[in-house]
C-alpha positions in Angstrom: 11.5 24.6 -36.3 8.2 26.6 -35.3 5.6 25.1 -32.9 1.7 26.0 -32.9 -1.3 25.4 -30.5 -4.0 24.6 -32.7 -7.4 26.0 -30.4 -10.4 26.9 -30.8 -13.0 26.3 -34.0 -15.2 28.1 -36.0 -14.5 31.9 -36.3 -12.6 31.6 -32.8 -10.0 29.0 -34.2 -6.5 30.2 -33.7 -2.8 29.4 -33.9 -0.4 30.3 -31.4 2.8 30.3 -31.3 4.4 28.0 -28.3 7.3 30.3 -28.4 5.9 33.4 -28.3 3.3 32.0 -25.3 6.0 30.9 -23.6 8.1 33.9 -23.1 4.6 36.3 -22.1 4.2 33.5 -19.4 7.5 33.2 -18.2 10.6 30.8 -17.3 9.2 30.4 -14.0 5.3 29.6 -14.6 6.3 27.8 -17.7 8.3 25.5 -15.5 5.0 24.8 -12.7 2.7 23.6 -15.7 3.7 20.2 -15.8 3.8 18.9 -12.3 0.9 21.1 -12.1 -1.2 19.8 -15.0 -0.7 16.1 -13.7 -1.2 17.3 -9.7 -4.4 18.5 -11.2 -6.0 15.5 -13.1 -4.7 13.8 -16.2 -4.9 10.2 -17.9 -3.3 8.2 -15.1 -3.6 10.8 -11.8 -6.7 11.6 -10.6 -8.6 14.6 -10.9 -10.3 17.0 -7.7 -14.2 16.8 -8.3 -15.6 19.6 -9.3 -12.6 21.7 -9.2 -11.1 21.0 -12.9 -8.0 22.6 -13.7 -8.8 26.4 -14.3 -10.0 27.3 -11.0 -6.5 26.0 -9.4 -5.0 27.4 -12.0 -5.6 30.9 -11.1 -4.9 30.5 -8.0 -1.2 29.2 -8.9 -1.0 32.3 -10.8 -2.4 34.3 -8.1 0.1 31.9 -5.3 3.9 32.2 -7.2 5.1 31.0 -3.5 3.5 27.3 -4.9 5.5 27.7 -8.1 8.7 26.4 -6.9 6.7 23.6 -5.2 4.9 22.2 -9.2 8.8 22.9 -10.4 10.2 20.5 -8.2 7.9 17.6 -8.6 9.9 14.8 -10.7 13.3 16.3 -10.0 14.0 13.1 -7.8 12.1 9.5 -7.7 11.2 10.7 -4.0 9.5 13.2 -2.5 10.7 15.4 0.1 8.5 16.1 3.3 8.5 20.0 2.3 7.3 19.4 -1.1 4.6 16.9 0.5 3.6 19.9 3.1 3.7 22.6 0.5 1.2 20.8 -2.1 -1.0 19.9 0.8 -1.2 24.0 1.5 -1.7 24.6 -1.7 -5.0 21.6 -1.9 -6.0 23.6 1.4 -5.5 26.4 -1.7 -7.8 25.5 -4.0 -10.4 24.3 -1.8 -10.8 27.8 -0.6 -9.4 27.5 2.6 -6.1 29.7 2.2 -5.1 29.5 6.1 -5.1 25.9 6.5 -2.3 23.6 5.9 -3.9 20.7 6.5 -6.2 18.7 3.9 -7.7 16.6 7.3 -8.8 20.1 8.9 -10.5 21.8 6.0 -12.1 18.4 5.2 -13.9 19.1 8.7 -14.6 21.9 8.0 -16.4 21.5 5.1 -18.1 18.7 5.7 -19.3 20.4 9.2 -20.4 23.6 6.8 -22.1 21.7 4.4 -24.3 18.8 7.0 -25.8 21.9 8.1 -26.5 22.7 4.4 -27.6 20.1 3.1 -28.6 16.3 4.0 -27.5 15.4 0.4 -23.6 16.6 1.2 -21.8 14.8 -2.1 -18.7 13.4 -0.5 -16.1 13.1 -3.9 -16.4 17.6 -3.6 -14.7 16.8 -0.1 -10.5 17.2 -0.3 -8.5 14.3 -0.1 -7.9 13.4 3.4 -4.1 13.4 4.2 -3.8 9.5 4.2 -5.1 9.4 0.6 -3.3 12.9 -0.5 -0.1 11.5 0.2 -0.1 8.6 -2.5 -1.5 10.8 -4.9 1.8 13.4 -4.9 3.9 10.4 -4.7 2.0 9.1 -7.9 2.1 12.4 -9.4 5.8 12.7 -8.7 6.2 9.4 -10.4 4.1 10.4 -13.8 6.3 13.8 -13.7 9.5 11.9 -13.4 8.8 9.7 -16.5 7.5 12.9 -18.2 11.1 14.9 -17.6 13.2 11.9 -18.7 10.6 10.6 -21.8 14.0 12.0 -24.0 16.1 9.3 -22.3 16.5 5.7 -23.9 17.1 3.6 -20.3 15.2 5.2 -17.5 16.3 3.9 -14.4 13.4 4.3 -12.3 11.9 2.6 -9.0 8.8 0.1 -9.2 5.3 1.6 -8.3 5.5 -0.4 -5.1 8.9 0.5 -3.8 8.8 2.8 -0.8 7.9 5.9 -1.7 6.0 5.3 -4.5 2.6 5.8 -3.7 1.6 2.1 -3.8 1.8 -0.9 -1.7 2.2 -5.0 -2.4 -0.2 -6.8 -0.6 -0.4 -10.0 0.9 -2.0 -11.3 -2.2 0.2 -9.8 -4.8 -2.0 -6.9 -5.8 -0.7 -3.2 -5.8 -3.0 -0.9 -3.7 -2.9 3.3 -3.5 
């Protein structure tokens, strides 16, 4: 069976054979796309304001050292400390700070730089701090796990409030990130 991607409209409309596209991109890069898609924002995970998907995707293409991190997402219900570190470094990269490995440092640098340029700083355009990025990565991992086992009729998955899943049950019985 051949699967096509119908893209564009009018005179720019084209049909692309998915198998040919996957072959041209290579198995390594294609293996990163699911994790990257969820990480950069999808139905149940937040996006990075002002970043979109194409800018970070170009950075991913130019930095193959992050491919393995996105391929590892969803392999296990729990996120390893090494994977958290690699994805934090990638987050620094998408905010233009390739030499940094801490989103807290990047956030601080960008806040200081932007506060001198304009009194009306849009704080939503700053990277998430580490305490917000970790639950985001855990939620992304949970979602990718669900995608990866979508063909399994019975999935044994942890609850979102379980340890390492990015959500905490409050005393009032409410889930919070």
